[in-house]
N, CA, C and O of each residue as an XYZ file, in Angstrom:
360
protein
N     -12.101     21.938     -9.255
C     -11.568     22.249     -7.954
C     -11.185     23.725     -7.970
O     -10.528     24.199     -8.897
N     -11.598     24.433     -6.945
C     -11.281     25.856     -6.855
C     -10.801     26.188     -5.444
O     -11.161     25.520     -4.474
N     -10.005     27.201     -5.354
C      -9.449     27.651     -4.084
C     -10.543     28.108     -3.131
O     -11.629     28.494     -3.563
N     -10.255     28.063     -1.832
C     -11.165     28.572     -0.811
C     -11.051     30.089     -0.652
O     -11.657     30.662      0.254
N     -10.294     30.730     -1.507
C     -10.077     32.178     -1.419
C     -11.245     32.957     -2.021
O     -12.183     32.372     -2.564
N     -11.173     34.288     -1.915
C     -12.191     35.145     -2.546
C     -12.168     34.966     -4.061
O     -13.227     34.929     -4.689
N     -10.991     34.856     -4.657
C     -10.883     34.611     -6.099
C     -11.533     33.278     -6.458
O     -12.206     33.161     -7.483
N     -11.325     32.274     -5.604
C     -11.930     30.970     -5.831
C     -13.446     31.029     -5.775
O     -14.126     30.290     -6.487
N     -13.985     31.911     -4.927
C     -15.438     32.068     -4.846
C     -15.999     32.619     -6.156
O     -17.062     32.197     -6.610
N     -15.282     33.555     -6.752
C     -15.733     34.144     -8.021
C     -15.790     33.072     -9.110
O     -16.799     32.938     -9.801
N     -14.711     32.314     -9.260
C     -14.692     31.293    -10.306
C     -15.699     30.191    -10.001
O     -16.288     29.620    -10.919
N     -15.904     29.883     -8.711
C     -16.898     28.878     -8.331
C     -18.292     29.301     -8.780
O     -19.034     28.495     -9.341
N     -18.651     30.558     -8.538
C     -19.980     31.044     -8.929
C     -20.166     30.978    -10.445
O     -21.237     30.610    -10.928
N     -19.132     31.331    -11.183
C     -19.214     31.267    -12.650
C     -19.390     29.825    -13.106
O     -20.269     29.532    -13.917
N     -18.566     28.930    -12.593
C     -18.631     27.526    -13.000
C     -19.968     26.880    -12.630
O     -20.521     26.105    -13.411
N     -20.485     27.197    -11.443
C     -21.769     26.612    -11.035
C     -22.921     27.130    -11.905
O     -23.863     26.391    -12.190
N     -22.847     28.375    -12.318
C     -23.899     28.925    -13.185
C     -23.960     28.233    -14.537
O     -25.023     28.168    -15.154
N     -22.835     27.720    -15.000
C     -22.842     27.037    -16.296
C     -22.900     25.508    -16.140
O     -22.677     24.765    -17.095
N     -23.208     25.055    -14.908
C     -23.510     23.648    -14.708
C     -22.431     22.760    -14.119
O     -22.615     21.545    -14.040
N     -21.314     23.328    -13.706
C     -20.250     22.512    -13.118
C     -20.452     22.362    -11.622
O     -21.021     23.240    -10.973
N     -19.986     21.249    -11.078
C     -19.964     21.039     -9.633
C     -18.535     21.294     -9.187
O     -17.601     20.727     -9.753
N     -18.352     22.143     -8.173
C     -17.011     22.581     -7.776
C     -16.682     22.111     -6.362
O     -17.472     22.303     -5.438
N     -15.518     21.498     -6.201
C     -14.996     21.144     -4.880
C     -14.064     22.266     -4.462
O     -13.240     22.720     -5.256
N     -14.189     22.721     -3.211
C     -13.376     23.847     -2.743
C     -12.301     23.369     -1.776
O     -12.519     22.440     -0.998
N     -11.157     24.003     -1.831
C     -10.055     23.710     -0.925
C      -8.805     24.400     -1.420
O      -8.817     25.018     -2.485
N      -7.730     24.304     -0.664
C      -6.477     24.916     -1.086
C      -5.321     24.060     -0.603
O      -5.503     23.134      0.188
N      -4.142     24.377     -1.083
C      -2.973     23.585     -0.691
C      -2.614     23.826      0.769
O      -1.924     23.007      1.376
N      -3.071     24.937      1.340
C      -2.764     25.223      2.739
C      -3.935     24.941      3.670
O      -3.727     24.726      4.864
N      -5.192     24.938      3.139
C      -6.388     24.681      3.961
C      -7.324     23.747      3.195
O      -7.672     24.007      2.043
N      -7.716     22.682      3.835
C      -8.735     21.793      3.286
C      -8.395     21.179      1.937
O      -9.297     20.822      1.179
N      -7.125     21.050      1.627
C      -6.728     20.453      0.353
C      -7.190     19.015      0.223
O      -7.639     18.594     -0.843
N      -7.081     18.259      1.313
C      -7.517     16.860      1.298
C      -9.025     16.790      1.083
O      -9.510     15.939      0.337
N      -9.770     17.687      1.740
C     -11.231     17.708      1.583
C     -11.606     17.946      0.122
O     -12.489     17.272     -0.410
N     -10.944     18.895     -0.525
C     -11.237     19.190     -1.934
C     -10.857     18.024     -2.829
O     -11.597     17.672     -3.748
N      -9.716     17.429     -2.565
C      -9.260     16.302     -3.371
C     -10.235     15.137     -3.258
O     -10.579     14.519     -4.266
N     -10.684     14.831     -2.045
C     -11.645     13.745     -1.854
C     -13.000     14.105     -2.470
O     -13.707     13.231     -2.972
N     -13.358     15.390     -2.431
C     -14.603     15.840     -3.061
C     -14.587     15.631     -4.561
O     -15.569     15.164     -5.138
N     -13.489     15.972     -5.189
C     -13.357     15.758     -6.638
C     -13.415     14.272     -6.954
O     -14.108     13.858     -7.884
N     -12.692     13.470     -6.186
C     -12.688     12.022     -6.419
C     -14.090     11.441     -6.254
O     -14.493     10.579     -7.034
N     -14.842     11.905     -5.242
C     -16.196     11.411     -5.003
C     -17.113     11.736     -6.178
O     -17.859     10.874     -6.643
N     -17.059     12.963     -6.652
C     -17.920     13.377     -7.772
C     -17.570     12.585     -9.028
O     -18.457     12.167     -9.772
N     -16.285     12.384     -9.260
C     -15.866     11.642    -10.447
C     -16.309     10.182    -10.361
O     -16.810      9.619    -11.334
N     -16.123      9.581     -9.199
C     -16.412      8.150     -9.048
C     -17.911      7.875     -8.976
O     -18.412      7.006     -9.690
N     -18.631      8.600     -8.125
C     -20.048      8.291     -7.887
C     -20.984      8.894     -8.919
O     -22.032      8.322     -9.218
N     -20.616     10.040     -9.464
C     -21.510     10.693    -10.413
C     -21.037     10.553    -11.850
O     -21.712     10.996    -12.778
N     -19.870      9.933    -12.033
C     -19.357      9.700    -13.378
C     -18.970     10.961    -14.127
O     -19.009     10.995    -15.357
N     -18.596     12.003    -13.386
C     -18.239     13.267    -14.032
C     -16.736     13.340    -14.275
O     -15.952     12.608    -13.670
N     -16.359     14.232    -15.166
C     -14.948     14.464    -15.493
C     -14.398     15.525    -14.549
O     -15.077     16.514    -14.270
N     -13.185     15.334    -14.056
C     -12.539     16.314    -13.192
C     -11.604     17.195    -13.998
O     -10.952     16.731    -14.933
N     -11.540     18.474    -13.632
C     -10.627     19.409    -14.297
C      -9.840     20.150    -13.220
O     -10.419     20.778    -12.333
N      -8.535     20.068    -13.309
C      -7.662     20.639    -12.282
C      -6.438     21.251    -12.947
O      -5.891     20.688    -13.895
N      -6.010     22.407    -12.447
C      -4.723     22.921    -12.915
C      -3.649     22.099    -12.216
O      -3.612     22.024    -10.988
N      -2.797     21.501    -12.988
C      -1.886     20.491    -12.454
C      -0.710     21.051    -11.669
O      -0.081     20.311    -10.914
N      -0.392     22.330    -11.820
C       0.780     22.833    -11.110
C       0.427     23.566     -9.824
O       1.329     23.995     -9.104
N      -0.832     23.722     -9.516
C      -1.245     24.344     -8.262
C      -0.964     25.836     -8.229
O      -0.197     26.351     -9.043
N      -1.589     26.527     -7.285
C      -1.494     27.982     -7.241
C      -0.137     28.508     -6.774
O       0.224     29.648     -7.070
N       0.607     27.686     -6.051
C       1.874     28.169     -5.496
C       3.083     27.783     -6.338
O       4.219     28.124     -6.009
N       2.822     27.066     -7.428
C       3.942     26.698     -8.296
C       4.752     25.572     -7.685
O       4.282     24.924     -6.750
N       5.950     25.318     -8.182
C       6.522     25.980     -9.340
C       5.734     25.674    -10.614
O       5.127     24.614    -10.765
N       5.773     26.640    -11.510
C       5.060     26.543    -12.767
C       5.443     25.288    -13.545
O       6.611     24.899    -13.572
N       4.468     24.667    -14.169
C       4.661     23.498    -15.031
C       5.156     22.261    -14.294
O       5.640     21.326    -14.932
N       5.049     22.230    -12.967
C       5.457     21.054    -12.204
C       4.207     20.403    -11.606
O       3.471     21.031    -10.845
N       3.982     19.143    -11.961
C       2.784     18.432    -11.516
C       2.836     18.213    -10.007
O       3.851     17.771     -9.468
N       1.734     18.525     -9.338
C       1.621     18.297     -7.900
C       1.032     16.912     -7.653
O       0.421     16.322     -8.544
N       1.218     16.405     -6.459
C       0.808     15.033     -6.146
C      -0.705     14.848     -6.085
O      -1.184     13.730     -6.275
N      -1.471     15.900     -5.828
C      -2.919     15.777     -5.699
C      -3.590     15.209     -6.933
O      -4.471     14.357     -6.825
N      -3.185     15.670     -8.100
C      -3.800     15.179     -9.339
C      -3.478     13.698     -9.553
O      -4.308     12.949    -10.068
N      -2.296     13.286     -9.165
C      -1.926     11.871     -9.277
C      -2.749     11.026     -8.307
O      -3.193      9.933     -8.657
N      -2.952     11.532     -7.089
C      -3.742     10.802     -6.091
C      -5.191     10.661     -6.552
O      -5.790      9.600     -6.373
N      -5.766     11.713     -7.144
C      -7.144     11.646     -7.641
C      -7.250     10.615     -8.763
O      -8.198      9.830     -8.798
N      -6.284     10.614     -9.675
C      -6.297      9.643    -10.776
C      -6.201      8.213    -10.240
O      -6.890      7.318    -10.730
N      -5.355      8.000     -9.244
C      -5.221      6.659     -8.661
C      -6.506      6.240     -7.951
O      -6.938      5.093     -8.069
N      -7.113      7.162     -7.219
C      -8.318      6.856     -6.439
C      -9.528      6.570     -7.335
O     -10.385      5.759     -6.983
N      -9.595      7.234     -8.485
C     -10.764      7.100     -9.358
C     -10.535      6.188    -10.555
O     -11.491      5.770    -11.207
N      -9.274      5.875    -10.849
C      -8.962      5.092    -12.042
C      -9.031      5.930    -13.315
O      -9.023      5.387    -14.420
N      -9.098      7.247    -13.161
C      -9.209      8.149    -14.312
C      -7.853      8.364    -14.973
O      -6.806      8.229    -14.341
N      -7.897      8.695    -16.236
C      -6.687      9.051    -16.977
C      -6.393     10.527    -16.777
O      -7.300     11.322    -16.532
N      -5.142     10.884    -16.879
C      -4.742     12.294    -16.849
C      -4.479     12.706    -18.289
O      -3.629     12.129    -18.967
N      -5.212     13.702    -18.746
C      -5.070     14.172    -20.120
C      -4.599     15.621    -20.070
O      -5.393     16.514    -19.774
N      -3.320     15.871    -20.354
C      -2.822     17.251    -20.311
C      -3.454     18.096    -21.417
O      -3.598     17.644    -22.553
N      -3.822     19.312    -21.073
C      -4.409     20.234    -22.045
C      -3.825     21.621    -21.815
O      -3.309     21.933    -20.742
N      -3.922     22.430    -22.844
C      -3.428     23.801    -22.767
C      -4.386     24.674    -23.560
O      -4.866     24.273    -24.620
N      -4.661     25.853    -23.053
C      -5.547     26.796    -23.748
C      -4.780     28.087    -24.020
O      -4.156     28.648    -23.119
N      -4.828     28.547    -25.248
C      -4.169     29.781    -25.659
C      -5.151     30.617    -26.472
O      -5.229     30.459    -27.690
N      -5.911     31.516    -25.811
C      -6.879     32.302    -26.553
C      -6.218     33.213    -27.584
O      -5.180     33.816    -27.311
N      -6.816     33.309    -28.759
C      -6.232     34.162    -29.810
C      -6.522     35.636    -29.558
O      -5.739     36.497    -29.960
N      -7.634     35.936    -28.898
C      -7.989     37.326    -28.579
C      -8.373     37.427    -27.103
O      -9.553     37.588    -26.791
N      -7.402     37.336    -26.189
C      -7.750     37.351    -24.766
C      -8.262     38.725    -24.320
O      -7.839     39.763    -24.828
N      -9.174     38.698    -23.368
C      -9.659     39.921    -22.759
C      -8.875     40.109    -21.461
O      -8.897     39.247    -20.582
N      -8.190     41.231    -21.353
C      -7.357     41.475    -20.179
C      -7.967     42.603    -19.362
O      -7.425     42.976    -18.322
C-alpha cells in the first residue's frame, strides 16, 4: 500500500518494477479504496500484504485500525517486523 502523493508514486514505480502489486490511497483520500484493494489482492491472488502499521501521520509506533481491518477481512496474521540497515544511504 502506498500513498496517493508524489512520494507514493515514486515508491510505487520502484515496487512495481521489482514485481510487487501496489494499492494506492491515503488516510485523507481514498483510504478505504486502498484498504479494500490490499484485501482483494491478498484474498483472491494469495499474495502477502505489507503495510507500515503506524501510518504517515503518526503517532509513531501506534497501530492504526486499517491494518486490523485488513487482517480481519482476509484472515491474515499480522507479523510485526523492523528493518535497521547497517550502512544506510542517506
